PADRENSE-11404 format. One line per field, with one value per residue (C-alpha): x, y, z; residue in one letter. Coordinates in nm, 4 decimals, always signed. Layout:
N
X <- (X	...) $
Y <- (Y	...) $
Z <- (Z	...) $
keza <- (a	...) $
END
This chain:
616
X <- (+3.3052	+3.2088	+3.1269	+2.9640	+2.7461	+2.6120	+2.6096	+2.2594	+2.0808	+1.7552	+1.8082	+1.9303	+1.6565	+1.4277	+1.6148	+1.6319	+1.2875	+1.1300	+1.3498	+1.2087	+0.8899	+0.8354	+0.5867	+0.4876	+0.2270	+0.2243	+0.0139	-0.1262	-0.3924	-0.3617	-0.4256	-0.1010	+0.2600	+0.5768	+0.8767	+1.1587	+1.5362	+1.6042	+1.8063	+2.1862	+2.2588	+2.4716	+2.6646	+2.4135	+2.2171	+2.4844	+2.5564	+2.1751	+2.1464	+2.4466	+2.3317	+1.9879	+2.1910	+2.4446	+2.7633	+3.0505	+3.1787	+3.4352	+3.3515	+3.6487	+3.4616	+3.1607	+3.2779	+3.4688	+3.1638	+2.9349	+2.9627	+2.9528	+2.5898	+2.4471	+2.5414	+2.4009	+2.0614	+2.0557	+2.0417	+1.7213	+1.5039	+1.5272	+1.4312	+1.0921	+1.0366	+0.9703	+0.6744	+0.7248	+0.4080	+0.4119	+0.4188	+0.8102	+1.0273	+1.3310	+1.6291	+1.7363	+1.5285	+1.5042	+1.6279	+1.5619	+1.7457	+2.1109	+2.3581	+2.3650	+1.9743	+1.8016	+1.4840	+1.2236	+1.1092	+0.9400	+0.5924	+0.3230	-0.0227	-0.2201	-0.3537	-0.6446	-0.8226	-1.1192	-1.4381	-1.6372	-2.0089	-2.2503	-2.5711	-2.9174	-2.8862	-3.0273	-3.3268	-3.1451	-2.8283	-2.7446	-2.6801	-2.3986	-2.1839	-1.9452	-1.8389	-1.4869	-1.4270	-1.3897	-1.7585	-1.8695	-1.6874	-1.8504	-2.1984	-2.0433	-1.9402	-2.2076	-2.4275	-2.6438	-2.5741	-2.4879	-2.2234	-2.4836	-2.6930	-2.4208	-2.2640	-2.5775	-2.5989	-2.2706	-2.3439	-2.6932	-2.5082	-2.2038	-2.5001	-2.6797	-2.3500	-2.1569	-2.3593	-2.2836	-1.8596	-1.7468	-1.5517	-1.6689	-1.4984	-1.6786	-1.9207	-1.8485	-2.1635	-2.1591	-1.8952	-1.9525	-2.2460	-2.1445	-1.8499	-2.0720	-2.3331	-2.0316	-1.8922	-2.2807	-2.2502	-1.9239	-1.9405	-2.2995	-2.0765	-1.8017	-1.5671	-1.4673	-1.1753	-1.0807	-1.2134	-1.2323	-1.4755	-1.7999	-1.6508	-1.7178	-1.4076	-1.3502	-1.0172	-0.8176	-0.8143	-0.4714	-0.5324	-0.5965	-0.9446	-1.0000	-1.3459	-1.3135	-1.1803	-0.8803	-0.8923	-0.5918	-0.7966	-0.7188	-0.8765	-0.7564	-0.7602	-1.0868	-1.1464	-0.8050	-0.9066	-0.6418	-0.6834	-0.5467	-0.6212	-0.3385	-0.1825	-0.3449	-0.6944	-0.6098	-0.4873	-0.8180	-1.0334	-0.8387	-0.9333	-1.2923	-1.2995	-1.5902	-1.4760	-1.7801	-1.6317	-1.3475	-1.2374	-1.1516	-0.8048	-0.6435	-0.5239	-0.2059	-0.2102	-0.1962	-0.4386	-0.7857	-0.8952	-0.9993	-1.1628	-1.5079	-1.4222	-1.3518	-1.3478	-1.5063	-1.4748	-1.7087	-1.6981	-1.7386	-1.7637	-1.7124	-1.3479	-1.1373	-1.0852	-0.6946	-0.5515	-0.4165	-0.6205	-0.9025	-1.2119	-1.0769	-1.0427	-1.3691	-1.5980	-1.4363	-1.4843	-1.8626	-1.9571	-1.9728	-1.6696	-1.6060	-1.2432	-1.0350	-0.6757	-0.4674	-0.1111	+0.1024	+0.4567	+0.4630	+0.1702	-0.1408	-0.2443	-0.0910	-0.3309	-0.6819	-0.6769	-0.5883	-0.8792	-1.1120	-1.0304	-0.9944	-0.7018	-0.4247	-0.0988	+0.1448	+0.3742	+0.7699	+0.8521	+0.8572	+0.6074	+0.3372	+0.3687	+0.2316	+0.1952	-0.0798	-0.1045	-0.0208	+0.3726	+0.4749	+0.7809	+0.9375	+1.1213	+0.9148	+0.5572	+0.3671	+0.0067	-0.1112	-0.5061	-0.6928	-0.9665	-1.1589	-0.9241	-0.5753	-0.7018	-0.8662	-0.5175	-0.3894	-0.6260	-0.6005	-0.2531	-0.1862	-0.3832	-0.1718	+0.1804	+0.4590	+0.6288	+0.4831	+0.6900	+0.6794	+0.7148	+1.1178	+1.1516	+0.8979	+1.1116	+1.0213	+0.9230	+0.7270	+0.4191	+0.3190	+0.0145	-0.0497	-0.3665	-0.1950	+0.1357	+0.2250	+0.3377	+0.4908	+0.7651	+0.8351	+1.0447	+0.8985	+1.0614	+0.9023	+1.0443	+1.0746	+1.1319	+0.7995	+0.6245	+0.7293	+0.5453	+0.5731	+0.7976	+0.6979	+0.5547	+0.8211	+0.6936	+0.9682	+0.7765	+0.9475	+1.2085	+1.0547	+0.6634	+0.4639	+0.0935	+0.0294	+0.2998	+0.1833	-0.1354	-0.0507	+0.2397	-0.0417	-0.2512	-0.0037	+0.0848	-0.2712	-0.2497	+0.0940	-0.0743	-0.3882	-0.2022	+0.0412	-0.2946	-0.4480	-0.0377	-0.0878	-0.4229	-0.3650	-0.0634	-0.2223	-0.3857	-0.0243	+0.0507	-0.2148	-0.1163	+0.2077	+0.0258	-0.1754	+0.1004	+0.2483	-0.0791	-0.0589	+0.2672	+0.4318	+0.8247	+0.8679	+1.2360	+1.3248	+1.4931	+1.5067	+1.5141	+1.8238	+1.9568	+1.9644	+1.8182	+1.4669	+1.2840	+1.5886	+1.5719	+1.2681	+1.3010	+1.3314	+1.0309	+0.9289	+1.1916	+1.0791	+0.7192	+0.7785	+1.0026	+0.7150	+0.4399	+0.7410	+0.5030	+0.2509	+0.4507	+0.5969	+0.3022	+0.1244	-0.1499	-0.1266	-0.3038	-0.5860	-0.5777	-0.7530	-0.5553	-0.2698	-0.1389	+0.2283	+0.1843	+0.0113	+0.1964	+0.2047	+0.4368	+0.5912	+0.7268	+0.8503	+1.0279	+1.1439	+1.3179	+1.5505	+1.6793	+2.0133	+2.1047	+2.3909	+2.1295	+1.8740	+2.1764	+2.3610	+2.0000	+1.9525	+2.3174	+2.2063	+1.9397	+2.1770	+2.2611	+1.9164	+1.8652	+2.1880	+2.0919	+1.7429	+1.8659	+2.0790	+1.7362	+1.5424	+1.8413	+1.7314	+1.3506	+1.1265	+0.8075	+0.8122	+0.5413	+0.5494	+0.2774	+0.1158	+0.2292	+0.6113	+0.9333	+0.8804	+0.6584	+0.9024	+1.2081	+1.0342	+0.9122	+1.2187	+1.4025	+1.0646	+0.9413	+0.6059	+0.3748	+0.0409	-0.2133	-0.4364	-0.7697	-0.6499	-0.9671	-1.1998	-1.1480	-1.3913	-1.5590	-1.3225	-1.0673	-0.9869	-1.2486	-1.0910	-1.0326	-1.2775	-1.1400	-0.9416	-0.6579	-0.5000	-0.1699	-0.2478	-0.4025	-0.4517	-0.7868	-1.0696	-1.1735	-1.4514	-1.6011	-1.3168	-1.0860	-0.6648	-0.4034	-0.1370	+0.1280	+0.2607	+0.6838	+0.8231	+1.1130	+1.1920	+0.9581	+0.8559	+0.4596	+0.3340	+0.4812	+0.4076	+0.0167	-0.0068	+0.1282	-0.1159	-0.3832	-0.2739	-0.3434	-0.6267	-0.8278	-0.7700	-0.8442	-1.1217	-1.1059	-1.1249	-1.5351	-1.5925	-1.7911	-1.9379	-2.2701	-2.3576	-2.3753	-2.5013) $
Y <- (+0.8961	+0.7928	+0.4034	+0.5003	+0.8169	+0.5123	+0.1999	+0.1284	+0.4533	+0.3658	-0.0011	+0.2239	+0.5141	+0.2294	+0.0558	+0.3354	+0.4586	+0.1549	+0.2451	+0.5970	+0.7191	+1.0212	+1.1918	+1.2298	+1.4140	+1.7420	+1.7450	+1.4399	+1.3641	+1.6413	+1.6571	+1.8319	+1.6474	+1.7117	+1.5965	+1.3945	+1.3680	+1.0283	+0.7673	+0.7856	+0.5007	+0.2261	-0.0695	-0.3124	-0.1726	-0.0952	-0.4721	-0.5742	-0.3656	-0.4944	-0.8226	-0.7284	-0.5548	-0.9207	-0.6846	-0.8001	-0.5321	-0.5827	-0.4335	-0.1539	-0.0672	-0.0343	+0.2094	+0.3904	+0.4737	+0.5536	+0.9620	+0.9647	+0.7652	+0.9839	+1.2774	+1.1790	+1.0532	+1.3946	+1.4952	+1.3235	+1.5776	+1.8725	+1.7234	+1.5509	+1.8917	+1.9900	+1.7745	+1.7126	+1.6267	+1.3376	+1.5655	+1.6851	+1.4272	+1.3687	+1.5728	+1.3072	+1.1561	+0.8097	+0.7845	+0.4484	+0.5258	+0.3801	+0.5743	+0.6210	+0.5712	+0.8213	+0.9869	+0.9853	+1.3595	+1.4414	+1.4973	+1.3726	+1.4234	+1.1385	+0.8851	+0.7629	+0.4657	+0.5198	+0.6060	+0.3096	+0.2595	+0.3015	+0.1074	+0.2967	+0.4218	+0.1998	+0.3281	+0.2163	+0.3437	+0.0997	-0.0668	+0.1132	+0.0803	-0.1618	-0.0011	+0.1229	+0.4603	+0.4784	+0.3924	+0.6219	+0.9254	+0.8821	+0.8915	+1.2234	+1.3555	+1.2969	+1.4366	+1.1088	+1.0876	+1.4026	+1.3793	+1.5018	+1.1341	+0.9097	+1.0879	+1.0045	+0.6741	+0.5712	+0.7940	+0.5717	+0.2406	+0.3653	+0.3871	+0.1151	-0.1752	+0.0087	-0.1469	-0.5013	-0.4121	-0.1134	+0.0464	+0.4228	+0.6662	+0.9790	+1.0547	+1.3933	+1.4400	+1.8115	+1.8451	+1.6033	+1.7206	+2.1120	+1.9129	+1.7040	+2.0115	+2.2256	+1.9478	+1.9433	+2.3298	+2.2806	+2.0091	+2.1811	+2.4699	+2.2552	+2.3219	+1.8951	+1.8482	+1.5092	+1.1562	+1.1952	+1.5327	+1.4356	+1.0894	+0.9826	+0.8615	+0.7269	+0.8696	+0.6146	+0.8568	+0.9087	+1.1934	+1.5303	+1.6919	+2.0164	+2.0726	+1.6970	+1.4670	+1.2896	+0.9944	+0.7673	+0.5030	+0.5099	+0.5369	+0.8607	+1.0411	+1.0126	+1.4038	+1.5345	+1.7344	+1.9028	+2.2302	+2.1448	+1.9232	+1.6328	+1.7135	+1.3972	+1.5678	+1.9265	+1.7465	+1.5231	+1.8287	+1.9855	+1.6538	+1.7774	+1.4658	+1.4037	+1.2935	+1.1144	+0.9452	+0.9199	+0.5389	+0.3263	+0.1523	-0.0464	+0.1690	+0.3631	+0.2085	-0.1648	-0.4924	-0.3846	-0.3586	+0.0689	+0.2136	+0.1630	-0.1855	-0.4291	-0.3633	-0.6775	-0.8878	-0.8313	-1.1976	-1.3481	-1.0665	-1.3164	-1.2327	-0.8943	-0.7099	-0.7416	-0.3994	-0.1592	+0.0403	-0.1944	+0.0571	+0.1870	-0.2018	-0.3085	+0.0032	+0.0109	-0.4021	-0.3649	-0.0804	+0.2142	+0.4721	+0.4438	+0.4536	+0.5113	+0.5994	+0.3717	+0.3649	+0.1172	+0.0377	-0.3199	-0.4899	-0.2107	-0.2060	-0.5418	-0.7312	-0.6053	-0.5905	-0.9366	-1.0346	-0.8030	-0.8256	-0.4925	-0.3770	-0.1638	+0.0561	+0.0688	+0.3294	+0.3965	+0.5527	+0.8950	+0.9181	+1.0551	+1.3564	+1.2592	+1.6132	+1.5912	+1.2056	+1.0562	+0.9333	+0.6075	+0.5443	+0.8362	+0.5767	+0.3056	+0.4513	+0.4860	+0.6343	+0.4923	+0.4151	+0.0915	+0.0827	-0.1939	-0.2004	-0.1044	+0.1060	+0.2931	+0.3015	+0.4478	+0.7137	+0.8319	+0.8072	+1.0860	+1.3086	+1.2321	+1.1995	+1.4424	+1.7104	+1.9448	+2.1514	+2.0055	+1.6333	+1.6503	+1.2637	+1.3531	+1.3060	+1.4926	+1.2156	+1.1465	+0.8868	+0.8918	+0.6684	+0.5452	+0.3077	+0.2040	+0.1261	-0.1956	-0.3745	-0.6815	-0.4840	-0.5423	-0.8298	-0.9838	-1.1960	-1.4239	-1.5609	-1.8683	-2.0392	-1.8084	-2.0857	-2.3984	-2.5470	-2.3999	-2.4990	-2.8069	-2.7649	-2.7704	-3.0891	-3.0774	-3.1017	-2.9592	-3.1833	-3.2839	-3.0957	-3.1040	-3.2231	-2.8143	-2.7599	-3.0799	-2.9923	-2.6090	-2.7855	-3.0007	-2.6492	-2.4926	-2.7725	-2.8166	-2.4635	-2.4852	-2.7769	-2.5931	-2.2883	-2.5176	-2.6657	-2.3429	-2.2260	-2.5497	-2.4839	-2.0903	-2.1890	-2.3623	-2.0028	-1.8463	-2.1248	-2.0498	-1.6966	-1.8072	-2.0331	-1.7227	-1.5308	-1.7607	-1.8128	-1.4592	-1.4912	-1.3512	-1.5303	-1.5634	-1.5130	-1.6889	-1.3864	-1.4145	-1.2438	-1.1570	-1.3623	-1.0610	-1.0962	-0.8636	-0.9310	-0.8239	-0.4922	-0.4599	-0.3930	-0.0359	+0.0332	-0.0544	+0.2041	+0.4929	+0.4147	+0.4756	+0.7240	+0.8963	+0.8065	+0.8956	+1.0643	+0.8028	+0.5644	+0.7939	+0.9607	+0.5986	+0.7260	+0.4121	+0.2857	+0.4046	+0.2080	-0.0908	-0.3946	-0.4105	-0.7828	-0.8589	-0.7778	-0.4465	-0.1310	-0.0416	-0.3645	-0.2873	+0.0327	-0.0511	-0.2974	-0.0843	+0.1869	-0.1274	-0.0932	+0.0589	+0.3119	+0.1110	-0.1430	+0.1065	+0.1963	-0.1490	-0.2338	+0.0847	+0.0235	-0.3780	-0.2146	-0.0491	-0.3482	-0.4088	-0.1313	-0.2445	-0.5897	-0.5394	-0.2528	-0.6074	-0.7788	-0.4459	-0.4202	-0.8108	-0.7300	-0.4711	-0.6426	-0.9198	-1.1321	-1.3124	-1.4502	-1.1450	-1.3401	-1.3801	-1.2435	-0.9881	-0.7833	-0.6989	-0.6970	-0.4529	-0.2103	-0.1655	-0.0986	+0.1267	-0.0139	-0.0092	-0.2673	-0.3684	-0.6210	-0.7637	-1.0269	-1.3721	-1.6204	-1.6983	-2.0218	-2.3381	-2.5388	-2.7746	-2.4628	-2.5429	-2.4364	-2.1265	-2.1136	-2.0915	-1.7359	-1.4981	-1.3678	-1.1363	-1.3815	-1.4770	-1.3486	-1.6234	-1.7657	-1.6771	-2.0460	-2.1406	-1.8524	-1.5814	-1.4245	-1.4779	-1.2095	-1.1988	-0.9486	-0.7301	-0.5947	-0.2352	-0.0835	+0.2576	+0.5358	+0.3030	+0.2988	+0.3532	+0.0948	-0.1725	-0.0867	-0.1186	-0.4427	-0.5281	-0.3972	-0.6217	-0.9347	-0.8099	-0.7469	-1.1263	-1.2712	-1.0386	-1.1305	-0.7404	-0.7680	-0.9937	-0.8324	-0.9915	-1.1658	-1.0937	-0.7304	-0.7098) $
Z <- (+2.0725	+1.6631	+1.7820	+2.1015	+1.9323	+1.6731	+1.8457	+2.0888	+2.0820	+2.0405	+2.2620	+2.5184	+2.5243	+2.5788	+2.8760	+2.9861	+2.9460	+3.1596	+3.4680	+3.4465	+3.6534	+3.3827	+3.5949	+3.9641	+4.1157	+4.2249	+4.5774	+4.6865	+4.4869	+4.2848	+3.8980	+3.7843	+3.7324	+3.6927	+3.4885	+3.6609	+3.5398	+3.4212	+3.5213	+3.3629	+3.1779	+3.3753	+3.2738	+3.3056	+3.0717	+2.8032	+2.8040	+2.7848	+2.5102	+2.3069	+2.4012	+2.1735	+1.8993	+1.8685	+1.9699	+2.1725	+2.4440	+2.6828	+3.0799	+2.9826	+2.6392	+2.8499	+3.1053	+2.8282	+2.6297	+2.9503	+2.9614	+2.5579	+2.6195	+2.8647	+2.6653	+2.3523	+2.5339	+2.6714	+2.3357	+2.2422	+2.4079	+2.2462	+1.9770	+2.1214	+2.2013	+1.8386	+1.8379	+1.4991	+1.2735	+1.0059	+0.7167	+0.8307	+0.6284	+0.7149	+0.5297	+0.2681	+0.0017	-0.1296	-0.5029	-0.6574	-1.0149	-1.0711	-1.2042	-1.5297	-1.5858	-1.8459	-1.7941	-2.0561	-2.0010	-2.2602	-2.2412	-2.4877	-2.4894	-2.3843	-2.6564	-2.5467	-2.7306	-2.9365	-2.8155	-2.7328	-2.8875	-2.6204	-2.5341	-2.4781	-2.1312	-1.8250	-1.6680	-1.3690	-1.3797	-1.1225	-1.4568	-1.4703	-1.1613	-1.3049	-1.6434	-1.7161	-1.7127	-2.1266	-2.1501	-1.8055	-1.9809	-2.3098	-2.1817	-1.9112	-2.2260	-2.4620	-2.2444	-2.2460	-1.8062	-1.6209	-1.3531	-1.1257	-1.2049	-1.1876	-0.8621	-0.7240	-0.7878	-0.6226	-0.3236	-0.2966	-0.3636	-0.0636	+0.1523	+0.0908	+0.0803	+0.3427	+0.6283	+0.4783	+0.3214	+0.5929	+0.3250	+0.4131	+0.6576	+0.5657	+0.2727	+0.1184	-0.0160	-0.0115	-0.2148	-0.4240	-0.5568	-0.6083	-0.7954	-1.0404	-1.0868	-1.2048	-1.3822	-1.5916	-1.6739	-1.7880	-2.0349	-2.1787	-2.2553	-2.4313	-2.1492	-2.1680	-1.9195	-2.0455	-1.9368	-1.5434	-1.6038	-1.3841	-1.2888	-0.8844	-0.7243	-0.3190	-0.1705	+0.1137	+0.4208	+0.4658	+0.1845	+0.3577	+0.1934	+0.3021	+0.5157	+0.6019	+0.8819	+0.7783	+1.0085	+0.8814	+0.9819	+1.3399	+1.6911	+1.8465	+1.4736	+1.4267	+1.4102	+1.2789	+1.0408	+0.7923	+0.6658	+0.3163	+0.0195	-0.0970	-0.4060	-0.5737	-0.4500	-0.5947	-0.9333	-0.9896	-0.8754	-1.2271	-1.4249	-1.3321	-1.1148	-0.8786	-0.4732	-0.3343	-0.0677	+0.2093	+0.2244	+0.4648	+0.5367	+0.8080	+1.1450	+1.0180	+0.7024	+0.8223	+0.7636	+0.6964	+1.0731	+1.1544	+1.3913	+1.2964	+1.2258	+0.9517	+0.5566	+0.3371	+0.0590	-0.1749	-0.2993	+0.0493	+0.3016	+0.5794	+0.5035	+0.5556	+0.2177	+0.3101	+0.3556	+0.3564	+0.0679	+0.2211	+0.1322	-0.2347	-0.3113	-0.1500	-0.2757	-0.6425	-0.6375	-0.5160	-0.7988	-0.5378	-0.7248	-1.0467	-0.9402	-0.6062	-0.4745	-0.2880	-0.1559	-0.1144	+0.1249	+0.1161	-0.0258	+0.0223	-0.3296	-0.3857	-0.1231	-0.1466	-0.5041	-0.5057	-0.2445	-0.3840	-0.7568	-0.8539	-1.0742	-0.9485	-1.0334	-0.8148	-0.9763	-0.9727	-0.6482	-0.7040	-0.9568	-0.7691	-0.5216	-0.1428	-0.0260	+0.1938	+0.2390	+0.5812	+0.6142	+0.7063	+0.5141	+0.3537	+0.1329	+0.0273	+0.0211	-0.3162	-0.3888	-0.6798	-0.8709	-0.8167	-1.0798	-1.2536	-1.5564	-1.6724	-1.8946	-1.6181	-1.4298	-1.7010	-1.7105	-1.3574	-1.3728	-1.6457	-1.4211	-1.0737	-1.1656	-1.1654	-0.9723	-0.7336	-0.6108	-0.2377	-0.2481	-0.3077	-0.3683	-0.6888	-1.0299	-1.3935	-1.5819	-1.8267	-1.8334	-2.1998	-2.2160	-2.6021	-2.6243	-2.9651	-2.7922	-2.9823	-2.6563	-2.8952	-2.9168	-2.5247	-2.4158	-2.1342	-1.8424	-1.5840	-1.2677	-1.3624	-1.0187	-0.9170	-1.0773	-0.9526	-0.6896	-0.3587	-0.0644	+0.1257	+0.4174	+0.7514	+0.9325	+1.2017	+1.5410	+1.8478	+2.0418	+2.3739	+2.3672	+2.6497	+2.6072	+2.5529	+2.3062	+2.1251	+2.1005	+1.9804	+1.7345	+1.5932	+1.5006	+1.3595	+1.1396	+1.0278	+0.9293	+0.7437	+0.5214	+0.4575	+0.3372	+0.1332	-0.0281	-0.1563	-0.2997	-0.4741	-0.6160	-0.7025	-0.8734	-1.1754	-1.2422	-1.2535	-1.5296	-1.7172	-1.7338	-1.8743	-2.1346	-2.2387	-2.2894	-2.5127	-2.7150	-2.7443	-2.9256	-2.6456	-2.6141	-2.2022	-2.1357	-1.7990	-1.5235	-1.1394	-0.8391	-0.6808	-0.3927	-0.1235	+0.1867	+0.0965	+0.4288	+0.6624	+0.4474	+0.4832	+0.8779	+0.7413	+0.6883	+1.0514	+1.1708	+0.9232	+1.0458	+1.4273	+1.3842	+1.1992	+1.4733	+1.7316	+1.9411	+1.9803	+2.1169	+2.3541	+2.4957	+2.5141	+2.3322	+2.0909	+2.3155	+2.1663	+1.8282	+1.8021	+1.7479	+1.9809	+1.8197	+1.8184	+1.4223	+1.5011	+1.5127	+1.9232	+1.8918	+1.6015	+1.6557	+2.0128	+1.8794	+1.6095	+1.8995	+1.9355	+1.6109	+1.5789	+1.3716	+1.1945	+1.1267	+0.9718	+0.7216	+0.6496	+0.5360	+0.2938	+0.1586	+0.0848	-0.1034	-0.2916	-0.4302	-0.5118	-0.7207	-0.9592	-0.9497	-1.0317	-1.3266	-1.4855	-1.5041	-1.6346	-1.9072	-2.0370	-2.0420	-2.0236	-1.8174	-1.5845	-1.5157	-1.2015	-0.9213	-0.6840	-0.3026	-0.3304	-0.2547	-0.5751	-0.3191	-0.1117	-0.3378	-0.5869	-0.2934	-0.2076	-0.5571	-0.5938	-0.9049	-1.0812	-1.0724	-1.2162	-1.0348	-1.2179	-1.1706	-1.3179	-1.2756	-1.0159	-0.7962	-0.8882	-0.6987	-0.6046	-0.4696	-0.1017	+0.1607	+0.3308	+0.6959	+0.9667	+1.0695	+0.8441	+1.0468	+0.7991	+0.7784	+0.4358	+0.0871	-0.0922	+0.1812	-0.0607	-0.1254	-0.4081	-0.6222	-0.5367	-0.7751	-0.7720	-0.9282	-1.1054	-1.1703	-1.3778	-1.3320	-1.5307	-1.5641	-1.3291	-1.4394	-1.7472	-1.6135	-1.9209	-2.1603	-1.8632	-1.8799	-2.2258	-2.2224	-1.9177	-2.0989	-2.3351	-2.1295	-1.9839	-2.3322	-2.4248	-2.0861	-1.9510	-1.6208	-1.5359	-1.6882	-1.3151	-1.0373	-0.7286	-0.7668	-0.4288	-0.5178	-0.8814) $
keza <- (m	g	f	a	s	t	l	l	p	g	v	l	y	s	l	a	a	q	a	q	d	t	t	t	p	a	a	p	g	g	g	t	t	q	k	t	s	p	p	k	i	t	p	e	m	v	r	q	a	a	e	v	a	g	v	n	l	r	p	e	q	i	a	m	m	l	d	g	l	n	q	q	r	a	s	y	g	a	i	r	e	l	h	l	p	n	n	v	p	p	a	y	v	f	d	p	l	p	p	g	y	v	l	q	k	h	r	m	p	p	r	y	s	a	p	p	a	l	a	r	v	p	a	d	l	e	a	l	a	f	e	t	l	p	r	l	a	e	y	v	r	t	q	k	v	s	s	l	a	l	t	e	m	y	i	a	r	l	r	k	y	d	p	k	l	h	f	l	v	t	l	t	e	e	r	a	i	a	q	a	k	a	a	d	a	e	i	a	a	g	k	y	r	g	p	l	h	g	i	p	w	g	a	k	d	l	l	a	v	k	g	y	p	t	t	w	g	a	g	g	f	e	h	q	m	i	d	e	d	a	t	v	v	k	r	l	d	s	a	g	a	v	l	v	a	k	l	t	l	g	a	l	a	n	g	d	k	w	f	g	g	r	t	r	n	p	w	n	p	r	q	g	s	s	g	s	s	a	g	p	a	s	a	t	a	a	g	c	v	a	f	s	i	g	s	e	t	l	g	s	i	s	s	p	s	t	r	c	g	t	t	g	l	r	p	t	f	g	f	v	p	r	t	g	a	m	a	l	s	w	t	m	d	k	l	g	p	i	c	r	s	v	e	d	c	a	l	v	m	c	n	i	y	g	p	d	g	q	d	l	s	v	r	n	a	a	f	n	w	n	a	d	f	d	w	r	s	l	r	v	g	y	f	k	s	a	f	g	p	p	p	p	v	d	e	k	a	p	a	n	p	t	p	a	e	q	k	q	w	q	q	v	l	a	r	r	r	a	s	h	a	r	k	i	y	d	r	k	y	d	r	a	a	l	d	k	l	k	a	m	g	v	h	l	i	p	v	e	l	p	k	l	p	f	e	a	m	a	n	l	l	s	a	e	a	a	a	a	f	d	e	l	t	m	t	g	r	d	n	l	l	t	e	q	g	a	e	d	w	p	n	i	f	r	t	a	r	l	y	p	a	v	e	y	i	q	a	n	r	a	r	t	l	a	i	h	q	m	a	q	i	f	k	e	v	d	v	i	v	t	p	t	d	n	t	q	l	i	a	t	n	l	t	g	h	p	a	v	i	q	p	n	g	l	r	g	k	d	a	p	k	p	p	a	v	d	t	g	d	e	d	n	i	g	g	p	g	t	p	v	s	i	t	f	l	g	g	l	y	q	d	a	k	l	c	a	f	a	r	a	y	q	r	a	t	d	f	y	k	m	h	p	g	l	i	g) $
END
């Protein structure tokens, strides 16, 4: 019974569902329906399911399993009748901390950098659109620029550039104007809340905001109303920040295509902005919000920050509460800021982290931001092999191809070669980062990722996502989603139903090995520098480590030309005049030290001051 109850429930349920007509007309041509009983699981179904799962079963073993499997399958319906909403988590909590890890819990007041010297207020406030948070905060604090004027300027830019970039889902203008007026009144009365007071921002539209739709970017959810504010929204409200917009995400946090179209890259609007934090990165890069909040499960802050040239902070898993945010993967989802500079990210992080009593994954750890922290005291590693030449192109042709197969192979090979050429070109920017760090006096320590099957472990994300949207799949409402390809959610959700529970657990056990082995690396170093788009992205999202992704220059005129069509499969397609990125990784809950080091590199290079000329 123990064997039968854990072997292949997802596979068998799917096979049985294919054989079942779940509803039949109650009367000829009638509009009402009635459910029929599901067919029993047969030996042939078990044999097919076992083959899919790679398990060998003898006929007598299959016969012995049938009663238990049918009883087990009958139990699924009782759970389904609960109609579990997306905001109900499983009865377990992922913890990225290895045994013996000591958290720093003592909170200290943030230590901000000295107030910047301000130039005369420009006649046209759009000249401030690309300023960093410390500069905008000083204009507002000193009442040289009102929050209302700043808010109206950003709202005007959102309206102006959305037709070209498609980053806007909902303008929260009424709420924003009220908040801005309140901020100006408080500041005039001497009640200054801090560097986010009166500063306009945008939210990825998977964050609930009371009184406004929360669409999750997905067809079928365009009018969804959630009668609460997400914890992050409440905390930014308390900091005095002004929410001006709900920004796009790829449907259900996948890519940059949403029910309203495709969000575009401000550096090259013929390309998508990447995703899934497509709108936050695009709008921030285009100077249409002062900062934004995105989310990452497996690259959703990293990828659009790379494409759009923004600075993103993916915090340690369990640092920022996700209450009121769409759940995709309970053990991997993270919320974090997308900004113009690392210091901007740190200022936002100061106001959004820490337990809220509802998201049980959040630890009572401190984010003690200190702009004067001595970053030279940190030990800095780099993934040595990741900075070497990219692996050669696999040019092995299929055996005995038909003419059609040969033509298709030539197209595939051409794409592979073009991608390889772009990777070779971009690698020089990665190596230049190492040279710059050495020039800053940093002693770089070579380290390597653990040799573990990280891509295989990542299947657990699909399984959790399929559970989060189980009813969408089982009711057929997944056909309302805009994208229906092999790499899109409807197909991924269906495929995940054939992922056995045992293999999900095994993947999590392998994840435990990854946590322990990554902990050993971070005993040797405090920070790791790495190219953004390599295996580390999967590994560190699985282990919960924080990352800062920041601009690392612009591709030159000699850069390989981008492909004619952006398929969404690669991040490095930008072409001449588009940004590249570099990533810094930190130890668990060491996000403040990580930001201090990344800020030092950013100030030494000034790449964060770049913005797309098309939008200026």
